[in-house]
matplotlib code that plots the C-alpha trace (Angstrom):
import matplotlib.pyplot as plt

x = [17.2, 20.0, 18.1, 16.7, 20.7, 21.3, 18.3, 20.0, 23.3, 21.6, 19.9, 23.2, 25.0, 21.9, 22.2, 26.0, 25.6, 22.0, 22.7, 25.7, 22.9, 20.4, 22.9, 23.3, 26.7, 27.4, 24.9, 26.5, 29.6, 29.0, 27.1, 29.9, 32.0, 29.7, 29.7, 33.7, 33.8, 31.7, 33.8, 36.7, 36.1, 34.6, 31.0, 28.8, 30.9, 29.0, 25.6, 22.5, 20.4, 16.9, 17.4, 17.1, 19.7, 19.1, 20.2, 23.6, 25.1, 25.8, 30.3, 31.2, 35.3, 36.9, 38.2, 41.6, 42.3, 45.2, 42.2, 39.9, 42.2, 43.0, 38.6, 38.0, 40.6, 39.2, 35.6, 37.3, 39.3, 36.0, 34.0, 36.6, 37.6, 33.4, 32.8, 35.8, 34.2, 31.5, 33.1, 35.1, 31.8, 29.9, 33.2, 32.7, 28.9, 29.4, 32.3, 30.1, 27.1, 29.4, 31.2, 27.9, 26.6, 23.9, 25.3, 28.1, 31.6, 31.9, 29.2, 32.4, 33.5, 31.0, 31.6, 35.4, 35.5, 34.3, 36.7, 39.2, 37.8, 37.7, 41.2, 41.9, 40.3, 41.8, 45.4, 44.9, 43.6, 46.3, 48.6, 46.6, 46.6, 50.1, 50.8, 49.2, 50.7, 53.9, 52.6, 51.8, 55.0, 56.8, 54.4, 55.1, 59.0, 59.0, 57.0, 59.6, 62.4, 60.9, 59.6, 63.1, 64.9, 62.2, 63.1, 67.1, 66.2, 64.2, 67.0, 70.1, 67.4, 66.9, 71.1, 72.2, 75.3, 78.5, 80.4, 84.7, 86.2, 89.0, 91.5, 91.5, 92.6, 96.1, 95.2, 95.1, 95.8, 93.7, 95.1, 92.4, 95.3, 96.2, 93.1, 93.0, 89.9, 87.6, 86.3, 83.5, 80.4, 80.0, 83.6]
y = [49.0, 47.5, 45.2, 43.9, 43.9, 41.5, 39.3, 39.8, 39.1, 35.6, 34.4, 35.1, 33.0, 30.3, 30.3, 29.7, 26.9, 25.7, 25.9, 23.6, 21.0, 21.7, 21.7, 18.1, 18.4, 17.7, 15.0, 12.6, 13.3, 11.8, 9.1, 8.4, 8.7, 6.5, 3.7, 4.2, 3.0, 0.9, -0.4, -0.1, -1.2, -4.6, -4.0, -5.2, -8.8, -9.1, -12.2, -10.7, -12.6, -11.2, -13.2, -16.8, -19.2, -20.8, -17.3, -16.3, -13.8, -11.0, -10.2, -6.7, -6.0, -4.0, -0.7, -0.1, 1.3, 4.5, 5.1, 5.5, 8.1, 10.6, 10.6, 11.0, 14.0, 15.4, 15.5, 17.1, 19.6, 20.8, 21.1, 23.3, 25.9, 26.3, 27.2, 29.4, 31.3, 31.4, 33.2, 36.0, 36.5, 37.2, 39.0, 40.8, 41.2, 42.7, 45.4, 46.3, 47.3, 49.2, 51.0, 52.0, 53.0, 50.8, 49.1, 50.5, 50.3, 48.1, 45.3, 44.0, 42.1, 39.5, 38.3, 39.3, 37.2, 34.5, 34.7, 34.8, 31.8, 29.6, 30.5, 29.5, 26.1, 25.7, 26.2, 23.7, 21.0, 21.6, 20.8, 17.9, 16.3, 16.8, 15.3, 12.6, 12.2, 12.0, 9.5, 7.4, 8.1, 6.7, 3.7, 2.5, 3.4, 1.3, -1.8, -1.7, -2.1, -5.2, -6.5, -6.0, -7.8, -10.4, -11.3, -11.3, -13.2, -15.5, -15.6, -16.6, -19.5, -20.6, -20.9, -23.8, -24.2, -24.2, -27.1, -26.5, -29.9, -30.4, -33.1, -36.9, -37.0, -38.7, -42.3, -42.9, -46.1, -47.1, -48.0, -49.5, -49.6, -46.0, -44.5, -47.6, -45.3, -45.8, -49.2, -50.2, -50.8, -54.1, -54.9]
z = [-45.6, -43.6, -42.2, -45.9, -47.1, -44.1, -45.4, -48.9, -48.1, -46.0, -49.3, -51.7, -48.4, -49.0, -53.1, -52.7, -50.7, -52.5, -56.2, -56.1, -54.9, -57.2, -60.4, -58.6, -59.1, -55.3, -54.7, -58.0, -56.6, -53.4, -54.7, -57.6, -53.8, -52.2, -55.2, -55.0, -51.4, -51.3, -54.0, -52.6, -49.3, -50.4, -49.0, -52.4, -52.1, -49.0, -49.5, -49.5, -47.1, -49.3, -52.4, -53.1, -52.1, -56.1, -57.7, -58.5, -57.1, -59.4, -59.8, -59.5, -60.8, -57.4, -58.5, -57.9, -54.3, -56.1, -58.9, -55.6, -54.3, -56.9, -57.9, -54.0, -53.6, -56.7, -55.7, -52.4, -54.3, -56.9, -53.1, -51.4, -55.0, -55.2, -51.9, -52.1, -55.7, -54.2, -50.6, -52.8, -54.7, -51.8, -50.2, -53.9, -53.8, -50.3, -51.5, -54.3, -51.6, -49.3, -52.4, -53.4, -50.0, -49.7, -46.6, -44.6, -44.7, -41.6, -43.7, -45.4, -42.5, -42.2, -45.4, -45.1, -42.0, -43.4, -46.2, -43.9, -41.9, -44.8, -46.1, -42.5, -42.9, -46.1, -44.6, -41.8, -44.4, -46.6, -44.0, -42.8, -46.4, -46.1, -43.4, -44.5, -47.7, -46.4, -43.5, -46.4, -48.4, -45.3, -44.9, -48.3, -48.0, -44.7, -46.8, -49.5, -46.9, -45.8, -48.8, -49.7, -46.9, -46.8, -50.3, -49.6, -46.7, -49.3, -51.8, -49.3, -48.0, -51.4, -52.5, -51.3, -48.2, -50.0, -47.6, -47.9, -48.9, -47.7, -49.0, -47.9, -44.6, -44.1, -42.9, -38.7, -37.5, -34.5, -31.1, -28.7, -26.3, -26.7, -24.2, -21.4, -19.4, -22.4, -23.2, -26.1, -25.2, -23.5, -21.7]

ax = plt.figure().add_subplot(projection="3d")
ax.plot(x, y, z, "-o")
ax.set_aspect("equal")
plt.show()
């Protein structure tokens, strides 16, 4: 009996993975993500050597990098939530089967371990995402400071140099014999 339940648990776990693929959510999201990455990286601008040279290349519009990052993040978060939902569903199913004594009480441990390991993975992913956001924020701040400094330098370079104008100097008489060791060129 426990062997049949093990197979049932394996089937349930595979269904948790395959049902979203059957519904093509992951596949369409991955296709959309690949399309966004192609536009974001500019790979669509590489000339196609298989077409005749007299044909005009088709122009495509570029995707805003922020929009790309937001959509990519939404796809990743949806995937994580869906997998967390299925691991919770697996734990609930194993607890129910253990409560009706179809499996022993320790039969809940594998599904609980899977869920705990996934929660640890999610926690690590959250930390990595937070560090990545902090690095991006620091990079934007550093870029902003560099731009402000360059702008200030450009403004300083554009401004005219102000020269102090002093009043007319009094007349100084030239005495050609005041400094005997110096002579005019050609003397």
